[in-house]
PLY file of the C-alpha trace (Angstrom):
ply
format ascii 1.0
element vertex 287
property float x
property float y
property float z
element edge 286
property int vertex1
property int vertex2
end_header
9.70 -35.71 24.75
7.89 -35.06 21.47
4.55 -33.28 21.52
2.50 -36.30 20.41
4.01 -38.33 23.26
3.14 -35.48 25.64
-0.45 -35.48 24.37
-0.71 -39.23 24.95
0.77 -38.89 28.45
-1.62 -36.05 29.26
-4.50 -38.26 28.08
-3.56 -41.13 30.37
-3.02 -38.85 33.38
-6.34 -37.11 32.73
-8.04 -40.50 32.54
-6.66 -41.22 36.02
-8.15 -37.91 37.28
-4.72 -36.37 37.94
-5.01 -32.57 38.58
-4.13 -30.25 35.71
-1.21 -28.68 37.58
0.45 -32.08 38.01
-0.21 -33.01 34.37
1.46 -29.74 33.32
4.54 -30.54 35.44
4.76 -34.15 34.19
4.48 -33.11 30.53
6.50 -29.89 30.92
3.73 -27.87 29.21
1.76 -24.80 30.28
-1.55 -25.26 32.10
-3.38 -23.41 29.30
-2.06 -25.98 26.81
-3.24 -28.86 29.00
-6.71 -27.34 29.27
-6.81 -26.97 25.47
-5.85 -30.62 25.02
-8.43 -31.78 27.56
-11.09 -29.81 25.72
-10.16 -31.70 22.54
-10.15 -35.02 24.43
-13.74 -34.38 25.48
-14.82 -33.32 22.00
-13.13 -35.81 19.66
-11.09 -38.31 21.71
-7.36 -39.04 21.83
-6.80 -40.40 18.31
-8.56 -37.58 16.52
-6.81 -35.07 18.80
-3.43 -36.40 17.63
-4.55 -36.21 13.97
-5.84 -32.66 14.57
-2.47 -31.64 16.01
-0.55 -33.23 13.11
-2.67 -31.47 10.48
-2.34 -28.08 12.24
1.47 -28.34 12.25
1.62 -28.89 8.50
0.61 -25.27 8.01
-1.59 -23.67 5.43
-1.10 -24.95 1.92
-0.27 -22.37 -0.72
-2.58 -22.22 -3.66
-0.83 -23.27 -6.84
-0.88 -21.00 -9.87
-0.32 -21.94 -13.49
2.93 -21.49 -15.38
1.09 -19.09 -17.70
0.21 -16.84 -14.76
3.83 -16.83 -13.55
5.03 -15.85 -17.04
2.53 -12.99 -17.22
3.59 -11.70 -13.80
7.23 -11.56 -14.93
6.30 -10.00 -18.30
4.23 -7.25 -16.65
7.01 -6.46 -14.17
9.52 -6.06 -16.99
7.10 -4.15 -19.22
6.13 -1.59 -16.58
9.55 -0.66 -15.19
9.80 -3.24 -12.39
6.53 -2.07 -10.84
5.32 -3.25 -7.42
2.99 -6.14 -6.67
-0.09 -3.90 -6.37
0.48 -2.51 -9.84
1.13 -5.99 -11.25
-2.20 -7.11 -9.81
-3.86 -4.08 -11.46
-2.38 -4.85 -14.89
-3.17 -8.58 -14.62
-6.82 -7.77 -14.11
-6.90 -4.97 -16.68
-5.12 -6.81 -19.48
-5.96 -10.47 -18.81
-9.00 -10.33 -16.48
-7.01 -12.38 -13.94
-7.35 -12.00 -10.17
-4.15 -12.88 -8.29
-3.35 -11.91 -4.70
-0.44 -9.58 -3.99
1.19 -12.18 -1.72
1.13 -14.73 -4.57
2.65 -12.18 -6.95
5.52 -11.49 -4.55
6.05 -15.20 -4.02
6.55 -15.57 -7.78
8.86 -12.53 -7.91
10.97 -13.72 -4.98
11.53 -17.05 -6.73
13.30 -15.17 -9.53
14.55 -11.84 -8.15
16.20 -10.49 -5.01
13.59 -7.89 -4.20
15.04 -6.41 -1.01
18.60 -5.68 -2.17
17.85 -2.40 -3.94
16.20 -0.94 -0.82
19.27 -1.67 1.31
21.59 0.19 -1.05
19.53 3.36 -1.42
20.15 6.21 1.05
17.00 8.23 1.57
17.90 10.75 4.24
15.44 12.63 6.43
11.99 13.41 4.99
11.82 17.15 4.16
9.16 19.54 5.48
7.99 22.58 3.58
8.82 25.96 5.15
7.23 28.15 2.46
4.94 27.94 -0.55
6.33 25.73 -3.35
9.11 24.50 -1.07
8.12 20.82 -0.79
5.42 19.03 -2.76
4.25 15.43 -2.50
2.75 13.37 -5.32
0.96 10.03 -5.36
-1.63 7.98 -7.26
-5.12 6.72 -6.40
-6.57 3.70 -8.20
-10.14 4.28 -9.38
-10.37 1.25 -11.64
-9.84 2.18 -15.29
-9.02 5.76 -14.26
-5.98 6.69 -12.16
-5.83 9.93 -10.16
-2.38 11.56 -9.97
-2.49 13.79 -6.90
-0.19 16.66 -5.87
-0.12 18.78 -2.71
1.98 21.67 -1.41
2.96 20.59 2.13
3.09 24.20 3.39
-0.05 25.79 1.90
-1.99 22.49 1.40
-2.89 23.56 -2.14
-3.84 20.42 -4.07
-4.16 19.35 -7.68
-5.59 16.19 -9.26
-4.89 14.96 -12.78
-6.88 12.01 -14.15
-5.08 9.59 -16.46
-5.83 6.12 -17.84
-2.87 4.11 -16.59
0.11 3.57 -14.30
2.74 3.88 -17.03
5.62 6.35 -16.94
4.03 8.23 -19.85
0.92 8.80 -17.76
3.07 10.02 -14.89
4.86 12.47 -17.17
1.52 13.72 -18.57
0.33 14.45 -15.04
3.62 16.20 -14.24
3.17 18.46 -17.27
-0.33 19.43 -16.14
0.81 19.99 -12.55
3.57 22.29 -13.82
0.91 24.54 -15.39
-0.66 24.99 -11.95
2.34 25.20 -9.62
4.99 26.49 -12.10
8.11 25.32 -10.26
8.90 23.86 -6.83
12.03 23.31 -4.79
11.51 19.60 -4.09
9.03 17.01 -5.34
8.61 13.80 -3.34
7.01 10.65 -4.77
6.98 6.97 -3.92
8.99 4.42 -5.92
6.18 3.42 -8.30
6.89 2.76 -11.97
4.70 5.71 -12.99
7.31 7.98 -11.40
10.22 6.45 -13.30
11.18 6.46 -16.97
10.04 9.59 -18.79
8.81 11.10 -15.52
12.19 10.87 -13.79
13.98 12.20 -16.90
11.83 15.32 -17.10
11.08 15.98 -13.42
13.90 18.57 -13.31
11.75 20.79 -15.53
9.33 21.08 -12.62
11.42 20.65 -9.46
14.98 21.46 -8.44
15.20 18.13 -6.60
13.28 14.84 -6.73
13.13 12.60 -3.65
11.74 9.05 -3.47
10.10 8.24 -0.14
11.23 5.17 1.77
9.21 1.98 1.18
6.56 1.15 3.80
7.03 4.57 5.45
3.67 6.17 4.69
4.27 8.84 7.30
6.77 10.38 4.86
3.87 10.88 2.44
1.42 11.91 5.17
0.17 15.09 3.47
-0.70 13.44 0.18
-2.09 10.31 1.89
-4.41 12.54 3.90
-5.52 14.38 0.76
-6.14 11.07 -1.04
-8.54 10.03 1.72
-10.30 13.39 1.45
-10.56 13.00 -2.33
-12.30 9.66 -1.87
-14.48 10.73 1.06
-15.66 14.10 -0.27
-15.47 13.71 -4.04
-15.08 10.39 -5.90
-15.82 7.79 -3.23
-14.40 4.25 -3.04
-15.98 2.81 -6.20
-14.25 1.80 -9.43
-14.83 3.91 -12.54
-14.85 3.02 -16.23
-13.04 4.89 -18.97
-16.27 6.30 -20.39
-16.90 8.10 -17.07
-13.70 10.17 -17.37
-15.38 13.44 -18.56
-17.86 13.38 -15.67
-15.05 12.59 -13.22
-12.99 15.54 -14.47
-15.93 17.87 -13.97
-16.48 16.66 -10.39
-12.77 16.93 -9.57
-12.51 20.47 -10.95
-15.42 21.64 -8.78
-13.99 19.84 -5.76
-10.54 21.45 -6.17
-12.10 24.92 -6.26
-13.90 24.13 -3.02
-10.87 22.44 -1.42
-8.35 25.18 -2.27
-10.53 28.29 -1.90
-13.45 27.53 0.42
-12.64 24.60 2.70
-10.88 25.69 5.95
-8.12 23.46 7.36
-7.53 22.83 11.04
-3.80 22.52 10.35
-3.82 25.99 8.79
-5.60 27.72 11.67
-8.97 27.48 9.87
-7.59 29.26 6.81
-7.96 28.01 3.24
-4.92 26.95 1.16
-5.42 29.95 -1.13
-5.32 32.34 1.85
-2.11 30.79 3.15
-0.56 30.92 -0.34
-1.43 34.63 -0.63
0.08 35.41 2.77
3.18 33.39 1.92
3.76 35.33 -1.30
3.43 38.66 0.56
6.36 37.85 2.87
0 1
1 2
2 3
3 4
4 5
5 6
6 7
7 8
8 9
9 10
10 11
11 12
12 13
13 14
14 15
15 16
16 17
17 18
18 19
19 20
20 21
21 22
22 23
23 24
24 25
25 26
26 27
27 28
28 29
29 30
30 31
31 32
32 33
33 34
34 35
35 36
36 37
37 38
38 39
39 40
40 41
41 42
42 43
43 44
44 45
45 46
46 47
47 48
48 49
49 50
50 51
51 52
52 53
53 54
54 55
55 56
56 57
57 58
58 59
59 60
60 61
61 62
62 63
63 64
64 65
65 66
66 67
67 68
68 69
69 70
70 71
71 72
72 73
73 74
74 75
75 76
76 77
77 78
78 79
79 80
80 81
81 82
82 83
83 84
84 85
85 86
86 87
87 88
88 89
89 90
90 91
91 92
92 93
93 94
94 95
95 96
96 97
97 98
98 99
99 100
100 101
101 102
102 103
103 104
104 105
105 106
106 107
107 108
108 109
109 110
110 111
111 112
112 113
113 114
114 115
115 116
116 117
117 118
118 119
119 120
120 121
121 122
122 123
123 124
124 125
125 126
126 127
127 128
128 129
129 130
130 131
131 132
132 133
133 134
134 135
135 136
136 137
137 138
138 139
139 140
140 141
141 142
142 143
143 144
144 145
145 146
146 147
147 148
148 149
149 150
150 151
151 152
152 153
153 154
154 155
155 156
156 157
157 158
158 159
159 160
160 161
161 162
162 163
163 164
164 165
165 166
166 167
167 168
168 169
169 170
170 171
171 172
172 173
173 174
174 175
175 176
176 177
177 178
178 179
179 180
180 181
181 182
182 183
183 184
184 185
185 186
186 187
187 188
188 189
189 190
190 191
191 192
192 193
193 194
194 195
195 196
196 197
197 198
198 199
199 200
200 201
201 202
202 203
203 204
204 205
205 206
206 207
207 208
208 209
209 210
210 211
211 212
212 213
213 214
214 215
215 216
216 217
217 218
218 219
219 220
220 221
221 222
222 223
223 224
224 225
225 226
226 227
227 228
228 229
229 230
230 231
231 232
232 233
233 234
234 235
235 236
236 237
237 238
238 239
239 240
240 241
241 242
242 243
243 244
244 245
245 246
246 247
247 248
248 249
249 250
250 251
251 252
252 253
253 254
254 255
255 256
256 257
257 258
258 259
259 260
260 261
261 262
262 263
263 264
264 265
265 266
266 267
267 268
268 269
269 270
270 271
271 272
272 273
273 274
274 275
275 276
276 277
277 278
278 279
279 280
280 281
281 282
282 283
283 284
284 285
285 286
């Protein structure tokens, strides 16, 4: 029996004052469903209840986007090293002042590409954990509008570094890597996500900074837990959740420099036994 026929049968039985339990058995539906239908019968009647049910089953209509928007989504993906939907949304707004949801962007990409195949082929292995200073570092980005923060953290000592750049391109990623190398010299392993800013020139020159480069698994933020935690601290205690303009870059750099001195040399960490990152780094080098 189709659902509309069941609704009509439930209506007639209800009109005859048949108990709900018997209506549920006759229609082969749950009592909760019968109560929901009866509530609609009382509110809008049988005909409008059937129309309400029919409309609900059609599902939510997807908002159509123009052909021009689809072309720009594809162009941005190709231009910025097959970047993710979040980055495409960023560049659409930055370059064309267009606001498109991430779900819509992925719907366009899936109509042209097989997005999941590359993740199935890649073997990631177990996420590494630092056992000494400069053993394992994690890197990530934080979107502050027209300014992008490239963040780095030593997973053992919790020493952090922030480099402010003006984009998500691979050249910006490489510029941040060069500046991080001046601070940390060299590390055993550097872990990043699969963003386009960590590809291209960055991936070609990362061996100058780290012996190994690992890409964290998609949608596994626990593998980047140290840097994700630091990113929240950077927002909460330094730059906040607002968007910045390019002209504010000098002031941002000054605030970040002061914050890093406090974070690395003065701020105690519960995970470090209430020691500062600088104290742990000094002890680590003495061993």
